[in-house]
N, C-alpha and C positions, 0 to 999 in steps of 0.2 A: 559478567558472563552468565551468572545465574539468572539475572534479570532478563537478559536477551532470550535465554532458553524458556523462561516462563512466558514471555510475550509471544514467542513463536508457537508455544504449546497452546496458548489461548487462541491465537489466529487459526491454528489447525483445527481446534475444537469448534470454533465459530464456523469455519468453512464446512466442516463435517456435518454440523447440525443443519446448516442451510441446505446442503446437498441432500440430506436425508428427507427434508420436507418437500422436495421437488417430486411431483407426480408425473412429470413429462419426460423424465430421463431414466432409462433403465440403469440398474446398478453397474452393469458391465460396459456401459457407453464410455468412451473417452471424453475428457472435457472438450467442449466446443471452443476452438481457438478464436472463432469470430462471434461468440456470444456477446450480446449487448446487455449492459446493466438495465434492469427494469425495477420497478418499485418492489417487486417481491423477491428479487435475487441480488440486488446491489449492496455492496459494502463499501465503506470508505476506508482507505488505508493511509494513515499518515506515516511517512517514512522520514526518519532523521538520518541524514548523511553527515556524520560528524567528521570534520577535517582532522587529519593527523598533523597536529601543529608542530611536530618535531621535524617536518619536512617542508621545503619551500613549495609555494603554490605552483610554480612552473613544473616542478617534479611531479606533483600530484596530477596535474593536468596531462602531462606526458604519459603517465601510467594509465589514466582513464582512456586516453586515445589509443594506446597500445592494446588495452583490453577490450576496446570496442564499446565502451559505456554509452557514448553519445549516439551511436547508431542503434543500440539495442534498447535503451531506456528513454521513454516508456515504450513498452511493446505496442505494436499497432492495435488500435481499437480500445486502448485503455484511456479513459478520460482523465486529464490532469485538471483537478479542481483549483489547486493553487500550487505555487512554486516560489518559495521565498528564500533569501539568504538571511540567516540569523547570525549577526556579527559575533565572532568569538566562538561559535558553535559549528556552523556549516550550513547545509541546506535542509529545508523542511518542505516536504512535498506531500500533498494530499491527492490521492487518486480515487476515482470511482470505478468499480469493476464488478463483474459478476463473480460471485464467490467461487465458481468453478475455475476461475483463472488465477486464483491466489497463488497457487504453486508455481505457475508460469512466471508471475512477477517476481516471486522470491528467487527463482532460479536465475533470472536475468541479473538480478542484483548480486547474487553470489558469484556469478561468472564474470561480471564486468566492473563491479564497484568495490569489491573487497580488496583491501590493500591500500587503497587511497582513502577510503572512508571506513569508519566504524558505523554500524547501522543499528537503528532501533525501529521497531514496527509497532504501530498502535491501530488495530482494527476498530472501527467505530461504525455507527449508523446515524442516519439523518434524523434528528430529533426536533428540528426547528418547528415544524407545524404543530407537534404535540406541545412543546414548551410554550409557544405563542398562544395556543388555544387555552392552556392552563392560566397563563397570564391574563388573557382577555376575560376569562370567566372570573378570576379573582378580583379584577378591577371593574367588573360590570360592563365591559365593552362588548 
């Protein structure tokens, strides 16, 4: 529980920091529901949906259907980068989204996934180009 709270706090701080750097949005503007992720506002969010292994899968799926999970997740306009089943754990999903929509994604999960899943969130950013450039420089390529 403490770990989840820390992760959510980090996600909120990251979203807040990214929102403060935006010069195109007034502080009083509501988040744009149709905002697209761009190089200067996109975050990656890895979500762990951990199965409740004390309950049968059919029961969990029935609960997800009843709560509208499959209709609501992912929200429209949120890019799914990857969606895997991790045997013995549950599902691991990486989303790309504008930082301004982080709260929306969190709320969809709270409203539709809780009860069937325990959730963990890991906000990240795309480091591939930087990492590969450092590798190429170190190897002389």
